[in-house]
C-alpha positions in Angstrom: -105.5 34.8 -44.1 -106.3 35.0 -48.0 -103.7 33.1 -49.8 -102.0 30.6 -47.3 -104.9 27.9 -47.3 -106.1 25.5 -49.8 -110.3 25.3 -50.4 -110.3 22.2 -47.8 -108.8 24.6 -45.2 -105.6 22.6 -45.2 -102.1 25.0 -45.2 -100.6 25.7 -48.3 -97.0 26.2 -46.9 -95.1 24.5 -44.4 -95.0 26.3 -40.6 -93.9 25.0 -37.4 -96.1 25.0 -34.8 -95.1 28.0 -32.9 -95.8 30.0 -36.0 -99.1 28.1 -36.9 -100.3 29.5 -33.1 -99.0 32.8 -34.0 -100.8 33.0 -36.7 -104.1 31.7 -35.6 -104.6 34.1 -32.8 -103.5 37.2 -35.2 -106.0 35.9 -37.3 -109.0 35.3 -35.4 -110.4 38.4 -34.8 -108.7 40.3 -37.7 -109.5 41.0 -41.3 -107.2 38.7 -42.7 -107.0 40.1 -46.6 -103.9 42.0 -45.4 -100.6 41.6 -45.3 -99.1 44.3 -44.2 -98.7 43.4 -40.4 -96.3 40.6 -41.9 -94.7 43.0 -43.6 -94.0 44.9 -40.6 -93.0 42.5 -38.7 -90.7 41.5 -41.6 -89.2 44.6 -41.5 -88.4 44.6 -38.3 -86.2 41.3 -38.6 -88.6 38.6 -37.6 -87.7 35.8 -39.5 -90.8 33.6 -39.3 -93.0 36.8 -40.9 -90.4 36.9 -43.6 -90.3 33.3 -44.7 -94.5 33.0 -43.8 -95.1 36.2 -46.4 -92.7 34.6 -49.1 -94.4 31.5 -49.2 -97.7 33.8 -49.8 -96.3 35.8 -52.6 -94.8 32.3 -54.0 -98.7 31.4 -54.1 -99.6 34.5 -55.4 -97.2 34.7 -57.5 -97.8 30.9 -59.3 -101.6 31.8 -58.7 -104.4 31.7 -61.9 -103.9 35.7 -61.9 -100.5 35.9 -62.7 -100.7 37.7 -66.2 -98.8 41.1 -65.3 -95.5 40.6 -66.3 -94.0 43.8 -64.4 -95.9 43.4 -60.9 -95.1 39.6 -61.4 -91.4 40.6 -61.3 -92.3 42.7 -58.5 -93.5 40.0 -56.4 -90.5 37.8 -57.5 -87.7 40.3 -55.8 -89.9 40.4 -53.2 -90.0 36.9 -52.5 -86.3 36.7 -52.5 -85.8 39.8 -50.4 -87.8 38.0 -47.9 -86.4 34.1 -48.0 -83.1 35.6 -48.2 -83.9 37.7 -44.8 -85.5 34.3 -43.1 -82.5 32.3 -44.3 -80.1 35.0 -42.8 -81.5 34.8 -39.3 -81.8 31.0 -39.1 -85.1 29.5 -40.4 -85.0 26.3 -41.7 -87.5 26.2 -43.9 -86.5 29.5 -45.8 -83.1 28.0 -46.3 -84.4 25.2 -47.9 -87.0 26.9 -50.5 -84.5 29.6 -50.8 -82.5 26.8 -51.9 -85.1 25.3 -54.4 -85.3 29.2 -56.0 -81.8 28.7 -57.2 -81.5 25.4 -57.7 -84.8 25.5 -60.3 -84.4 29.1 -61.2 -87.4 30.1 -59.9 -87.8 34.2 -58.7 -84.0 34.6 -59.6 -80.9 33.0 -62.0 -79.9 29.3 -61.5 -76.8 28.8 -59.2 -76.5 25.1 -57.7 -73.6 26.0 -56.0 -75.8 28.1 -54.0 -78.2 25.7 -53.6 -76.0 23.3 -52.1 -74.6 25.2 -50.0 -78.1 25.5 -48.8 -79.4 22.2 -48.9 -75.8 21.2 -46.7 -76.7 23.5 -44.3 -80.0 22.1 -43.3 -79.5 18.5 -44.3 -77.1 18.8 -41.6 -79.5 20.2 -39.1 -81.8 16.7 -40.3 -84.1 18.1 -42.5 -85.2 15.2 -44.3 -86.6 17.1 -47.7 -83.1 18.6 -47.7 -81.4 15.7 -47.3 -83.3 14.5 -50.4 -82.8 17.0 -52.1 -78.9 17.6 -51.4 -79.0 13.4 -52.4 -80.6 14.3 -56.0 -77.3 16.8 -56.6 -74.5 14.5 -55.5 -77.0 12.0 -58.1 -77.0 14.2 -60.9 -73.6 16.4 -60.1 -75.6 19.7 -59.8 -73.3 22.0 -58.1 -71.1 19.2 -56.9 -69.0 16.4 -58.2 -71.1 14.0 -58.9 -70.9 11.2 -56.3 -73.4 8.3 -56.0 -71.8 7.0 -52.6 -72.6 10.5 -51.2 -76.2 10.4 -53.0 -76.8 7.0 -51.4 -75.8 8.4 -47.9 -78.2 11.3 -47.9 -81.1 9.5 -49.5 -80.5 6.6 -46.5 -80.5 9.6 -43.8 -83.7 11.2 -45.1 -85.2 7.3 -45.0 -83.9 6.8 -41.5 -86.0 9.5 -40.3 -89.2 7.5 -42.3 -89.4 9.5 -45.7 -90.5 7.2 -48.2 -89.1 9.5 -50.8 -85.9 9.0 -49.2 -86.2 4.8 -49.9 -87.7 5.6 -53.2 -84.3 7.5 -54.9 -82.2 5.2 -53.3 -84.3 2.6 -55.5 -84.1 4.2 -58.2 -80.4 5.0 -57.8 -79.2 1.3 -57.9 -81.6 1.3 -60.9 -79.5 3.9 -62.6 -76.4 2.0 -61.6 -77.7 -1.5 -63.1 -78.3 0.7 -66.2 -75.8 2.8 -66.2 -78.1 5.4 -66.7 -76.2 9.0 -65.7 -73.3 6.8 -63.7 -71.1 3.8 -64.5 -72.7 1.0 -64.3 -72.3 -1.2 -60.9 -74.3 -4.3 -60.7 -72.9 -5.4 -57.5 -73.5 -2.3 -55.6 -77.0 -1.6 -57.3 -77.6 -5.4 -56.4 -76.5 -5.1 -52.8 -78.6 -1.5 -52.7 -82.2 -3.4 -53.8 -81.5 -6.3 -51.7 -80.7 -4.1 -48.6 -84.4 -2.2 -49.1 -85.9 -5.8 -50.2 -84.9 -6.8 -47.0 -87.3 -4.0 -45.3 -90.3 -5.3 -47.5 -89.6 -2.9 -50.2 -91.5 -4.8 -53.4 -90.5 -3.0 -56.1 -86.3 -3.5 -54.9 -87.7 -7.3 -53.9 -89.3 -7.5 -57.7 -85.1 -6.1 -58.9 -83.6 -8.2 -56.9 -85.0 -10.7 -57.5 -84.3 -10.0 -61.3 -80.7 -10.1 -59.9 -81.0 -13.7 -58.9 -82.7 -14.6 -62.0 -80.3 -13.2 -64.9 -76.8 -13.3 -62.3 -76.7 -9.3 -62.0 -74.0 -8.2 -59.0 -75.0 -12.0 -57.3 -74.4 -15.2 -58.7 -77.5 -16.6 -60.7 -79.8 -18.6 -58.6 -83.7 -19.1 -59.9 -84.5 -20.4 -56.1 -83.6 -17.1 -54.9 -85.0 -14.8 -57.6 -88.7 -17.2 -57.1 -88.7 -16.0 -53.5 -88.4 -12.6 -54.0 -90.3 -12.2 -56.4 -93.1 -14.5 -54.2 -92.1 -11.8 -51.9 -93.2 -8.6 -53.8 -96.0 -10.5 -55.5 -97.2 -10.9 -51.3 -97.6 -7.6 -51.3 -99.6 -7.1 -54.4 -97.2 -6.1 -56.8 -98.6 -6.4 -60.1 -94.8 -7.1 -61.3 -94.2 -10.0 -58.8 -97.5 -11.4 -60.0 -96.1 -11.6 -63.6 -92.8 -12.8 -62.6 -94.0 -15.4 -60.5 -96.1 -17.0 -63.4 -93.0 -16.4 -65.8 -91.0 -19.1 -62.6 -93.8 -21.1 -63.2 -94.2 -20.8 -67.0 -90.3 -21.8 -67.6 -90.0 -23.9 -64.6 -87.1 -21.7 -63.4 -86.7 -22.0 -59.3 -89.6 -23.6 -59.4 -91.7 -26.7 -60.7 -93.5 -26.2 -63.9 -96.8 -25.8 -63.9 -99.0 -24.5 -66.6 -102.5 -23.8 -64.3 -100.2 -21.7 -61.5 -98.1 -20.0 -64.4 -102.0 -19.4 -65.9 -103.3 -18.1 -62.6 -100.2 -15.9 -61.5 -100.2 -13.6 -65.2 -104.3 -13.3 -64.6 -103.5 -11.6 -61.3 -100.9 -9.6 -62.6 -103.3 -9.2 -66.1 -106.6 -8.4 -63.6 -104.2 -5.2 -61.8 -103.6 -3.9 -65.9 -100.3 -4.7 -66.3 -99.5 -4.8 -69.7 -96.6 -8.0 -69.5 -99.3 -9.6 -67.6 -101.8 -9.4 -70.3 -99.9 -10.3 -73.0 -98.5 -13.4 -71.4 -102.2 -14.4 -70.3 -102.8 -13.7 -74.0 -100.0 -16.6 -74.7 -101.3 -19.0 -72.5 -105.1 -18.5 -74.4 -103.5 -18.3 -77.2 -101.6 -22.2 -77.3 -103.9 -23.3 -74.9 -101.1 -23.2 -72.0 -103.1 -24.1 -68.3 -106.4 -23.1 -70.0 -108.9 -24.3 -73.2 -107.2 -22.4 -76.6 -109.3 -19.2 -77.5 -107.9 -17.3 -80.2 -110.6 -14.2 -79.2 -110.0 -14.0 -75.5 -105.7 -14.1 -76.7 -106.8 -11.1 -78.7 -109.0 -9.0 -75.6 -106.0 -9.6 -73.7 -103.1 -9.2 -76.3 -105.1 -5.9 -77.0 -105.5 -4.3 -73.5 -101.7 -5.1 -73.4 -101.0 -3.5 -76.6 -103.8 -0.3 -75.9 -101.1 0.2 -72.9 -98.2 0.3 -75.2 -96.7 -3.1 -75.3 -94.6 -3.6 -78.5 -95.0 -8.1 -78.3 -98.6 -8.0 -77.9 -98.9 -4.9 -80.9 -96.8 -7.7 -82.5 -99.1 -10.4 -82.0 -102.2 -8.3 -82.9 -100.5 -7.7 -86.8 -99.7 -11.4 -87.4 -103.9 -11.8 -86.5 -104.8 -8.8 -88.5 -106.2 -7.4 -85.3 -104.0 -4.0 -85.0 -104.5 -1.2 -85.2 
């Protein structure tokens, strides 16, 4: 049906298996440019038809040909009508997308309270996407009192179902707790979250819990544990993990001081276009640290780092008279 698929044939909208089968059977031997049959089913109270029609209209509304404003307003009203009908009939995805409309103020007035109510309904029924969205509302205090614990609880429910978004949001919530971004700083809680995710092999969290141990943020300072976690992140190819393993060798923190190994780890990070690895590799060439001194090569790595916005590298290049 026109508007339902991407050019590669993949569906633009999420359908249940039964909805996909029903749609395929209908479209197999019929002209699919018309939506009248969907509208007829929707008017008869068919929740799936109402949901599908609303989603098709959403694709149409935000498509490249959406320039006629009066027509667009008419489509927006139809989208809300069909989404509400499907949601009222208990269609879970209709409730999720209707919540999104209220949350973002798309095709209707923004109403975070209504969004939370709808997200709650489908999150309680186990929809991971809704659990992440609800967690975000609790994290930001949108339509509900801000509650970081509740946010983490909902993110964790999504993560338990294998949702990478859920795990990512737990990690980002911990980052906010470390820095006090949008919430009260709580480094102990943040460290606990990082360590839990790190134990599940989340490389960015391994990096962060390493940083907590290196600086004594939320846990007792322990350079050996910091090095252990940095090394685990590095073993998964994390360029920041490579950089921090190099840093530990550079300063002899948690491991014996070793110029050659520091250089090796900085190079691994730099080769992945990590600006901090590039900057520190530049320092090694400037100072002859683990390698013969070579100012030209140092400038080359400083420039790579500076081009990615590293202020320290820019300052080095200015000192050499090589910036801009």
